[in-house]
TORTI-606838 format. One line per 2 residues: number of its first residue (from 1); their letters; for each residue x negated, y negated, z negated of C-alpha. Coordinates in steps of 0.05 Angstrom, whole numbers, padded with zeros to 5 digits. Each point is the difference from the previous one (the first is absolute). Example, Ala and Ser with C-alpha at 12.3 -4.5 7.8 and 13.67 -1.06 7.14 Angstrom:
<milums>
1> as> -00246/00090/-00156 | -00027/-00069/00013
</milums>
This chain:
<milums>
1> me> 00057/-00489/-00141 | -00034/00051/-00044
3> kr> -00069/00021/00025 | -00034/00066/-00013
5> el> -00062/00035/00027 | 00027/00071/00011
7> vi> 00074/00018/00003 | 00016/00074/00001
9> vg> 00070/00018/00024 | 00019/00066/-00031
11> gg> -00016/00036/-00065 | -00009/00072/00022
13> pa> -00067/00038/00000 | -00028/-00043/00056
15> gl> 00020/-00066/-00031 | -00021/00018/-00071
17> ta> -00068/00026/00024 | -00009/-00064/00040
19> ai> 00016/-00039/-00063 | -00054/00038/-00039
21> yg> -00053/-00011/00053 | 00020/-00072/00012
23> rr> -00005/-00018/-00073 | -00066/00037/-00008
25> ag> -00026/-00042/00057 | 00020/-00063/-00038
27> ld> 00059/-00021/00042 | 00063/-00034/-00025
29> vl> 00052/00055/00014 | 00075/-00003/00001
31> vl> 00040/00065/00010 | 00071/-00008/00025
33> ek> 00047/00059/-00010 | 00075/-00001/00008
35> gm> 00012/00064/-00040 | -00034/00048/-00046
37> ag> -00075/00002/00008 | -00027/00065/00027
39> gq> 00037/00005/00066 | 00027/00065/00027
41> it> -00042/00043/-00046 | 00045/-00020/-00059
43> it> 00055/00044/00030 | -00046/00059/00016
45> ae> 00007/00059/-00047 | -00070/00030/00004
47> ie> -00065/-00023/00033 | -00050/00056/00010
49> nw> -00050/-00034/00047 | -00026/-00058/-00041
51> pg> -00074/00017/-00007 | -00021/00020/-00071
53> ip> 00070/00013/-00025 | 00030/00067/00022
55> mi> 00071/-00022/-00015 | 00032/-00064/-00025
57> sg> 00069/-00031/00007 | 00007/-00059/00047
59> ee> 00027/-00042/-00058 | -00061/00015/-00043
61> la> -00049/-00016/00056 | 00037/-00064/00017
63> ra> -00004/-00021/-00073 | -00075/00015/-00001
65> fr> -00010/-00043/00062 | 00037/-00058/-00032
67> eh> -00036/00005/-00067 | -00067/00003/00034
69> ae> 00016/-00062/00042 | 00025/-00038/-00061
71> kf> -00068/00007/-00033 | -00029/-00047/00052
73> sp> 00056/-00051/-00011 | 00028/-00015/00069
75> ef> 00067/-00037/-00003 | 00060/00044/00013
77> re> 00064/-00034/00023 | 00067/00031/00016
79> ae> 00021/-00033/00065 | 00026/00019/00068
81> vk> -00041/-00023/00059 | 00044/-00027/00055
83> kv> -00053/-00019/00051 | -00074/-00011/00011
85> si> -00017/-00055/00049 | -00056/-00045/00025
87> ea> 00015/-00073/-00010 | -00051/-00052/00023
89> gk> -00054/00054/-00002 | 00019/00021/-00071
91> kv> 00028/00067/-00023 | 00066/-00010/-00036
93> va> 00037/00055/-00038 | 00074/-00017/-00007
95> td> 00035/00034/-00058 | 00067/-00004/-00034
97> kg> -00036/-00038/-00056 | -00038/-00050/00042
99> di> -00054/-00007/00052 | -00074/00017/-00012
101> ea> -00060/-00021/00041 | -00053/00054/00002
103> ea> -00072/00003/00023 | 00012/00073/00018
105> vi> 00060/00048/-00002 | 00000/00075/-00007
107> ia> 00065/00034/00024 | 00009/00063/-00041
109> tg> 00075/00009/00003 | 00000/00074/00019
111> as> 00058/00034/00035 | 00071/00020/-00015
113> fr> 00037/00065/00011 | 00032/00005/00069
115> kl> 00075/00013/00004 | 00034/00054/00040
117> gc> 00050/-00048/00030 | 00056/00052/00002
119> pg> 00073/-00012/-00020 | 00010/00007/-00075
121> ea> -00072/-00017/-00020 | 00013/-00072/-00020
123> ef> 00068/00016/-00031 | -00027/00054/-00045
125> tg> -00067/-00032/-00019 | 00000/00003/-00076
127> rg> 00057/00051/00002 | -00039/00061/00022
129> vs> -00047/-00030/00051 | -00069/-00017/-00029
131> yc> -00070/-00018/00022 | -00032/00015/-00068
133> av> -00005/00070/-00030 | -00029/-00025/-00066
135> cd> 00055/-00051/-00008 | 00060/00044/00016
137> ga> -00021/00073/-00003 | 00027/00011/-00070
139> ff> 00070/-00019/00023 | 00004/00064/00040
141> ed> -00009/00052/-00054 | 00020/00069/00025
143> qv> 00027/-00028/00066 | -00016/00013/00073
145> ia> -00035/-00057/00035 | -00035/-00016/00066
147> vv> -00066/-00033/00015 | -00009/-00030/00069
149> gg> -00070/-00004/00030 | -00061/00042/00015
151> gn> -00060/-00038/-00024 | -00039/00003/-00065
153> ta> 00049/-00044/-00038 | 00061/00040/00021
155> ve> -00030/00068/-00017 | -00032/-00023/-00065
157> ea> 00064/-00033/-00024 | 00041/00061/00019
159> dy> -00045/00042/-00044 | 00008/-00050/-00057
161> lt> 00076/-00001/00007 | 00003/00075/-00014
163> rf> -00011/-00018/-00073 | 00072/-00023/00000
165> as> 00038/00027/00060 | 00023/00072/00007
167> kv> -00018/-00002/00074 | -00037/-00048/00046
169> yi> 00008/00001/00076 | -00054/-00036/00040
171> ih> 00029/-00026/00065 | -00053/-00010/00053
173> rr> 00008/-00016/00074 | -00058/00045/00020
175> ds> -00016/00074/-00012 | -00059/-00013/-00046
177> fr> -00018/-00052/-00052 | -00050/-00056/00012
179> ad> -00022/00003/-00073 | -00068/00025/-00023
181> ra> -00008/00075/-00002 | -00009/00004/-00076
183> vv> 00063/-00041/-00011 | 00041/00044/00047
185> ek> -00026/00065/-00030 | 00019/-00023/-00070
187> am> 00070/-00021/00020 | 00014/00062/00042
189> an> -00019/00044/-00059 | 00056/-00032/-00040
191> pk> 00063/00044/00004 | 00045/-00060/-00008
193> ie> -00023/-00032/00065 | 00029/00018/00068
195> pv> -00021/-00036/00064 | 00050/-00016/00054
197> wn> -00040/-00006/00064 | 00013/-00039/00065
199> sv> 00056/-00039/-00032 | 00020/-00073/-00011
201> ve> 00052/-00031/-00045 | 00058/-00026/00042
203> ki> 00044/-00023/-00057 | 00005/-00002/-00075
205> kg> 00069/00016/-00027 | 00037/-00006/-00066
207> td> 00054/-00038/-00038 | -00028/-00036/-00061
209> mv> -00065/00038/00002 | -00039/00040/00053
211> eg> 00032/00067/00013 | -00035/00024/00062
213> iv> -00038/-00016/00064 | 00012/00014/00073
215> lk> -00061/00029/00035 | -00017/00004/00074
217> nv> -00048/00051/00027 | -00046/-00039/00048
219> kt> -00013/00062/00043 | 00070/00029/00007
221> ge> 00041/-00063/-00011 | 00045/00038/-00049
223> ts> 00027/-00036/-00061 | 00013/00030/-00069
225> el> 00018/-00024/-00069 | -00042/00011/-00062
227> pv> 00032/-00011/-00069 | -00048/-00040/-00044
229> ag> 00008/-00047/-00059 | -00059/-00045/00018
231> vf> -00044/-00021/00058 | -00071/-00023/-00011
233> vf> -00029/-00036/00061 | -00075/00001/00014
235> vg> -00008/-00012/00075 | -00057/-00049/00003
237> mn> -00014/-00072/-00017 | 00009/-00070/00029
239> pn> -00051/-00054/-00015 | 00020/-00057/-00045
241> sd> -00027/-00053/00047 | 00061/-00041/00022
243> fv> -00026/-00062/-00036 | -00061/-00004/00047
245> kg> 00038/00019/00063 | -00026/-00041/00058
247> lv> -00060/-00025/-00040 | -00048/00059/00000
249> et> -00009/00054/00052 | 00041/00063/-00013
251> kd> 00017/00064/00037 | 00051/00057/00001
253> gg> 00054/-00035/-00040 | -00039/-00047/-00044
255> wi> -00063/00036/-00024 | -00053/-00055/-00008
257> vt> -00063/00007/00043 | -00066/-00013/-00035
259> ne> -00075/00008/00014 | -00049/00039/-00043
261> ml> -00003/-00059/-00049 | 00076/00003/-00004
263> et> 00006/-00069/00033 | 00064/-00011/00038
265> sv> 00004/-00040/00064 | 00007/-00064/-00042
267> eg> -00062/-00029/-00033 | 00001/00008/-00076
269> if> 00059/00049/-00001 | -00016/00072/-00017
271> aa> 00043/00063/-00006 | -00010/00061/-00045
273> gd> 00035/00065/-00014 | 00061/00032/00031
275> vr> 00023/-00064/00035 | -00056/00002/00051
277> dk> -00009/00043/00062 | -00042/00059/-00024
279> fl> -00009/00075/00005 | 00013/00021/-00072
281> rq> 00046/-00032/-00051 | -00018/00026/-00070
283> vv> -00014/-00031/-00068 | -00074/00010/00008
285> ta> -00003/-00034/00068 | 00043/-00057/-00025
287> ag> -00049/-00012/-00057 | -00059/00002/00047
289> dg> 00035/-00050/00045 | 00012/-00046/-00060
291> at> -00074/00000/-00018 | -00022/-00014/00072
293> aa> 00051/-00055/00011 | -00019/-00035/-00065
295> ma> -00074/-00001/00015 | 00013/-00022/00072
297> ay> 00045/-00056/-00028 | -00055/-00019/-00049
299> sy> -00050/-00005/00057 | 00048/-00041/00041
301> is> 00018/-00048/-00056 | -00074/-00010/-00019
303> eq> -00017/-00013/00072 | 00057/-00048/00011
305> lh> -00013/-00039/-00064 | -00073/-00006/00019
307> lq> 00013/-00021/00071 | 00053/-00049/-00023
309> kv> -00050/-00032/-00046 | -00059/-00004/00048
311> lf> 00037/-00011/00066 | 00063/-00039/-00013
313> ep> -00013/-00043/-00061 | -00063/-00040/00018
315> er> 00006/-00064/00041 | -00048/00026/00052
317> vv> -00023/00071/00015 | -00041/00026/00058
319> sl> 00006/00076/00005 | -00027/00053/00046
321> fy> 00046/00059/00014 | -00039/00060/00025
323> ss> 00008/00076/00007 | -00037/00044/-00049
325> id> 00001/00059/00049 | -00035/-00037/00056
327> qe> -00076/00000/-00007 | -00010/-00064/00040
329> qi> 00051/-00037/-00042 | -00032/00026/-00064
331> kl> -00066/-00027/00025 | 00032/-00067/00016
333> an> 00032/-00004/-00070 | -00068/00014/-00032
335> ev> -00031/-00056/00041 | 00055/-00049/-00018
337> ek> -00007/00018/-00074 | -00075/-00014/00002
339> ky> 00006/-00064/00040 | 00062/-00030/-00032
341> ak> 00000/00029/-00070 | 00058/-00030/-00042
343> kv> 00023/-00040/00061 | 00036/00054/00039
345> ll> 00048/00050/-00032 | -00006/00070/00029
347> id> 00064/00040/00007 | 00003/00072/00025
349> gy> 00055/-00007/00053 | 00002/00075/00010
351> kn> 00021/00013/-00073 | 00043/-00063/-00003
353> kr> 00040/00009/00064 | 00062/-00031/-00029
355> mc> -00038/-00063/-00020 | -00024/-00004/00072
357> ek> 00072/00005/00023 | 00020/-00056/-00047
359> lg> -00053/-00046/00030 | 00013/00022/00071
361> iv> -00068/00032/00009 | 00003/00050/00056
363> dl> -00072/00012/00019 | -00061/00007/-00045
365> pq> -00048/-00031/-00016 | 00033/-00068/-00010
367> vv> -00012/-00061/-00043 | 00058/-00037/-00031
369> vl> 00003/-00067/-00035 | 00055/-00008/-00052
371> nk> 00024/-00059/-00040 | 00044/00017/-00060
373> gs> 00023/00063/00036 | 00015/-00035/00066
375> lv> -00038/00022/00062 | -00041/-00058/00027
377> ks> -00041/00036/00052 | -00021/00070/00022
379> ka> -00056/00021/00047 | -00026/00066/00027
381> in> -00075/00005/-00008 | -00057/00047/00019
383> da> -00059/-00030/-00038 | -00012/-00035/-00066
385> qa> -00021/-00065/00033 | 00071/-00010/00028
387> ie> 00025/-00015/-00071 | -00043/-00061/-00007
389> gl> 00050/-00048/00032 | 00056/00023/-00047
391> l> -00036/-00014/-00066
</milums>
């Protein structure tokens, strides 16, 4: 099986930033991406909140991310990840082009546009129903279209679509948008845009192409028809995390739970960007996540390689696991270091909790004796003299 140090799943802003930071730290980095590098930003018309650049197209920014990452020479591979699993304590990334064993994995697969789920949506996808304004906007020159949604993406894309369409309705289930104030003010100043409040799409109608939508007013229950040639759907996102379902902790439909170091519930597996459970999903936060996850992965890999070498490879090792936040245990560790220099390996059990779990260490301080990685003996101690019989 192929073995790599850091495998990054996903080539969007989070994954590409992780690749930059991982390579700069000296790691062997493999980036797996099943489609075009850049993620969702490649289909975003304009990005106005990337610091330092007042306005740039998503495609341009995605290209800049990729070119920057390429300068540090990670390996890019087009492959679809089917599953990430733990086999005999090892992290295995299963792809449609073979399995890869990784020291650490960063999941940066982002999220996908959520569907409406109404009749006609699936049938007319690609024939008037779209989830990408940049991709399909030009097909609706001088036509009337509808945008469904009320967040930043919906309102921004509606404004962009007025470059082509003669009129753009924004269908929203509430009586005010959730988008940022500046975004709303810009859109509402556009004479081509008309909001349709308190309404949801019940059905999308047409013959060969979309010809109209059936709307339902959520307050009155009344239905009405609105003739449109296209329907652009921007009603939120779903995390692309099915391939780790049941492996890492998730919440609310699959968003991956992480700590401040972006560690998941599984040792050595990290998550970055829109796929994780977080407050704000933007390009800038995805990039920040990628940097944090890469450096956390570097720390983890370095620690694991070191511990593997000093703990599990020698024929006999005597090691004291102690807590670096307990003053009495710090004092004990200092005494052991002075009395048994080079004879006893000191391991901070507080920082290496997962190593303690591997060895079955519940309480600290504790001395363990290992032979080629196998636990020979363990003993809870309170003074340095108690180690004598184990040496």
